[in-house]
C-alpha positions in Angstrom: 134.5 92.4 133.8 131.6 92.9 132.0 133.5 94.8 129.4 135.2 91.7 128.7 132.2 89.5 128.4 130.9 92.0 126.1 134.3 92.0 124.1 134.5 88.4 124.2 130.7 88.0 122.6 131.6 90.8 120.1 134.3 88.8 118.6 132.7 85.7 118.9 129.8 87.3 116.8 132.1 88.7 114.0 134.1 85.5 113.4 130.5 83.4 113.5 129.1 85.9 110.7 132.0 86.7 109.2 132.8 82.7 108.8 129.4 82.0 107.6 129.5 84.6 104.9 133.1 82.9 103.7 131.5 79.7 103.8 128.8 80.9 101.6 131.3 81.9 99.1 133.2 78.7 99.1 136.1 80.1 100.9 136.7 77.9 103.9 134.1 75.4 105.8 132.6 76.5 109.4 133.5 72.9 110.4 137.2 72.2 109.0 137.6 69.3 111.1 134.3 67.5 110.9 134.8 64.3 109.0 133.1 63.2 106.2 130.1 61.3 106.0 130.4 57.8 107.4 130.6 54.7 104.3 128.3 52.8 106.2 126.6 51.8 109.2 126.7 48.7 111.3 124.3 46.8 113.8 123.9 43.4 115.5 120.5 41.7 114.3 118.3 40.5 116.8 117.2 37.0 115.6 114.6 34.6 116.7 114.6 31.0 116.7 117.0 28.2 117.4 120.4 29.5 116.2 123.0 27.4 114.4 125.8 26.2 116.3 128.8 28.7 116.7 130.8 28.1 113.8 133.6 29.2 111.5 134.9 28.1 108.2 131.3 27.6 106.8 129.9 29.4 103.7 126.7 31.3 103.3 124.9 32.9 100.2 122.0 35.0 99.5 119.2 33.2 98.0 117.5 36.2 96.1 114.3 34.1 95.4 113.1 33.3 98.9 114.9 36.6 100.4 117.2 34.4 102.8 120.5 33.8 103.7 121.6 30.1 103.4 124.2 28.9 105.8 126.0 25.5 105.1 128.7 23.5 106.9 132.0 24.6 108.6 133.4 23.4 112.2 133.1 24.7 115.7 131.4 23.9 118.9 129.1 21.2 117.2 132.5 19.9 115.3 132.4 19.7 111.6 129.1 19.7 110.1 127.0 19.3 107.0 123.8 21.1 108.5 121.8 23.8 106.6 120.3 26.9 108.1 118.3 29.8 106.7 117.9 33.0 108.1 114.5 34.4 106.7 115.3 38.2 105.6 111.5 39.2 106.6 111.2 38.6 109.9 115.2 37.5 110.9 114.0 34.2 112.0 116.3 30.9 111.7 115.2 27.6 110.5 117.4 24.4 110.3 116.2 23.1 107.0 116.0 19.3 106.6 116.6 18.5 102.8 115.7 15.8 100.7 117.8 13.0 99.9 121.6 12.5 100.8 123.8 15.4 101.7 127.0 16.3 101.2 129.7 15.2 103.6 130.5 17.2 106.4 132.8 19.7 105.6 134.8 23.2 106.1 137.1 25.5 103.9 134.6 24.8 100.8 133.1 27.2 98.6 129.4 28.4 97.8 127.7 30.5 95.5 123.9 30.8 94.2 122.6 30.5 91.1 119.4 32.1 90.6 118.5 31.0 87.4 117.9 27.6 88.5 117.5 28.6 92.2 120.4 26.6 93.6 122.8 26.8 96.2 126.4 25.4 94.8 129.1 23.8 96.9 132.6 22.8 96.1 135.8 21.1 97.6 136.4 21.5 100.9 137.8 19.3 103.7 136.3 17.0 106.3 137.0 13.1 106.7 139.3 14.1 103.8 140.0 16.6 101.0 137.3 16.9 98.4 136.6 18.0 95.1 132.9 17.3 94.7 130.4 19.5 93.5 126.6 19.5 94.9 123.4 21.5 94.3 120.9 22.5 96.8 117.9 23.0 95.1 115.8 25.8 96.8 112.3 24.7 95.2 112.4 21.1 95.9 114.3 21.3 99.0 117.0 18.7 97.5 120.5 17.9 97.8 122.1 16.3 94.3 125.6 15.4 93.8 126.4 17.0 90.0 130.1 16.5 90.3 131.5 14.5 86.9 131.5 10.9 87.3 134.9 10.7 86.4 137.2 11.8 88.8 139.8 13.1 86.2 137.2 15.4 84.9 137.5 17.4 88.3 139.8 19.6 89.7 142.2 17.9 92.2 140.9 17.8 95.9 141.5 20.9 97.9 140.4 23.4 100.7 140.3 27.1 101.1 139.8 28.0 97.2 137.6 30.8 96.4 134.2 30.4 94.0 132.5 33.2 92.2 129.3 33.3 90.4 130.0 34.3 86.8 126.6 35.7 85.9 127.7 36.6 82.2 128.6 33.0 81.3 126.7 31.2 83.8 129.5 29.3 85.8 131.2 29.2 88.7 134.6 30.4 88.6 137.2 29.0 91.3 141.0 29.7 92.1 143.6 28.2 94.1 143.6 26.1 97.2 145.5 23.8 99.3 145.8 20.2 100.3 148.8 18.5 102.3 150.3 18.2 99.0 151.0 21.8 99.0 149.1 25.0 97.3 147.5 25.7 93.9 147.9 28.6 91.3 144.8 27.3 88.8 141.9 28.8 87.5 138.9 26.4 87.0 135.2 27.1 85.5 132.2 24.8 86.2 129.4 25.0 83.4 126.0 24.9 85.1 124.4 23.8 82.1 126.7 21.0 81.0 127.7 20.2 84.8 131.5 20.1 83.6 134.6 21.5 85.2 137.3 23.2 82.8 140.8 24.4 83.4 141.4 28.0 82.0 144.7 28.7 83.8 146.9 30.6 81.6 149.5 28.9 79.9 152.3 27.3 82.5 154.6 30.2 81.6 152.0 32.8 81.7 151.6 35.4 84.4 149.8 33.9 87.8 149.4 35.2 91.2 151.6 33.4 93.7 150.2 29.9 95.1 147.8 30.4 97.9 144.7 29.4 99.9 142.5 31.3 102.6 142.3 34.3 100.3 139.0 36.1 99.3 137.6 36.9 95.9 134.5 38.6 94.1 133.3 38.6 90.5 133.4 42.0 89.3 130.2 42.2 86.8 130.9 45.3 85.2 134.5 44.2 84.1 133.8 40.5 83.6 136.8 39.5 85.7 137.5 37.6 89.1 139.1 39.7 91.7 141.3 37.9 94.7 142.8 39.4 97.7 145.4 38.3 100.1 145.4 34.6 101.4 148.3 32.6 102.5 151.4 31.3 101.4 154.4 30.7 103.3 152.7 33.7 105.2 149.9 36.1 105.2 149.5 38.0 101.4 148.2 41.6 101.1 148.5 41.5 97.1 145.4 42.3 94.4 144.8 40.4 91.5 142.4 40.5 88.8 141.4 37.8 86.0 140.2 39.0 82.6 137.4 36.5 81.9 137.4 37.5 78.5 141.0 36.7 77.9 141.9 34.2 80.6 144.7 36.3 82.0 145.7 37.6 84.8 147.3 41.0 86.3 148.3 42.4 89.6 146.4 46.0 90.9 149.5 48.0 91.8 148.6 50.8 94.4 149.8 52.2 97.3 147.8 51.4 100.0 145.8 48.1 101.0 144.6 46.3 103.8 147.2 44.6 106.2 148.3 41.2 105.0 145.8 38.8 106.1 144.2 35.6 104.9 140.5 33.8 106.1 138.9 37.4 105.1 135.5 38.1 103.8 134.3 40.0 100.7 131.3 40.8 98.5 131.0 43.2 95.4 128.9 45.9 95.1 127.8 46.7 91.2 126.2 50.2 92.2 129.6 51.8 92.9 131.8 48.7 91.5 133.6 48.3 94.5 134.9 45.3 96.4 134.0 45.3 100.1 136.5 43.3 102.6 135.8 42.8 106.3 137.9 41.3 109.1 140.4 38.2 108.7 143.6 37.3 110.3 147.3 38.0 110.2 149.2 39.8 113.0 146.1 39.8 114.5 142.5 39.1 114.3 140.9 42.2 112.1 137.8 44.3 112.6 138.3 46.7 109.9 136.4 47.2 106.6 138.0 48.2 103.4 137.1 48.9 99.8 138.6 48.3 96.3 137.1 51.0 93.9 137.3 48.5 90.5 137.5 51.9 88.3 140.6 52.7 89.5 142.0 49.7 91.5 142.9 51.6 94.5 141.9 50.5 98.2 140.6 52.8 100.9 139.7 52.1 104.5 135.9 52.7 105.5 134.5 54.9 108.0 131.4 53.5 109.8 128.9 54.2 112.3 127.5 52.0 114.9 129.0 49.3 116.7 131.8 47.0 115.4 131.5 43.2 115.6 134.0 41.7 117.6 137.4 41.4 115.6 137.2 38.0 113.4 138.4 35.9 110.7 136.7 32.9 108.7 133.3 34.3 108.9 130.9 34.5 106.1 129.2 37.6 104.1 126.8 37.8 101.9 125.2 41.0 99.9 121.5 42.2 99.4 122.1 44.4 96.7 118.3 46.2 96.4 118.7 47.0 100.0 122.4 48.1 99.5 123.2 45.7 103.0 125.5 42.9 103.6 125.1 40.4 106.5 128.2 38.8 108.4 127.9 35.7 110.0 129.8 33.7 112.9 133.6 33.4 112.8 135.9 32.3 114.9 137.2 35.5 117.0 138.7 33.6 119.1 135.9 31.0 120.0 133.4 29.9 117.4 130.8 32.5 116.7 126.9 32.4 115.8 125.9 36.2 115.7 124.6 38.2 112.7 125.4 41.5 111.7 124.4 44.2 109.3 126.6 46.6 107.3 124.2 49.0 105.6 126.2 50.7 102.6 125.7 54.7 102.2 
């Protein structure tokens, strides 16, 4: 029995020593089955103060001037809302903001971006008592809403909900794509110039290449490539295609890849300029999702992310904002299957 123990120990000792030597030479790893380092870590944030009512189909932006997340509107336990909330990212406290003057009508399925040069949250379109095509600005300095829509209805895009809007930092404008009304879905690309407060249709010619008409998709602005990137959405069913709109040429082309997230709509995404990637989380399709994906915008290839920590519940119609300086994104609310008002952090590696 002792001889057997000694023999076993000797073999293990030899293998360990030999393995270490071979690993040092790069011939093989001591831990061949060990997974690579995680792409990030998830955790639920413990916030303080009265919480926004549980909601989905709302919008959120990162106010980089005041280091806070602004949340507007949506629908949920309180019905369709037009309230404005701020999460202070220094102490994680919520505040219900009461702006000066008139506010936009209650709505959901609208778009929102943050204009850092003018310290404004911009919202556009959506659905409430009716479909909208108005454009509003919340001035973070004066705590005031202002309707900045063109007065002439013909100078605005058609009313809609379920579109997307991104902030084009190079040209100082918002870029919007597609959406839906009871008249059908759209495939137009529109630009709102901040300095002139005017809309312009920048869609390719009617015989040019365009993505399929859709709504409820997600998208980001790729600042390195100066282009709009969209994924998925809904047409007659859920979609899983990826398209890029070159803003220097106003032209669309589809990204081809062997792998992509499952078909889905109501997902959320952000752009990570450090790694030049689009990060996507959640959504709805064949099921509610709780997965995260990255699109490498250098290669146009998708990959699923491996994350440490506790996952949020599967959800759709949530919001996400990215704090570039901290390399973290915040997920708020959504539907899964009831309305939610929790806040989660994903710290990227």
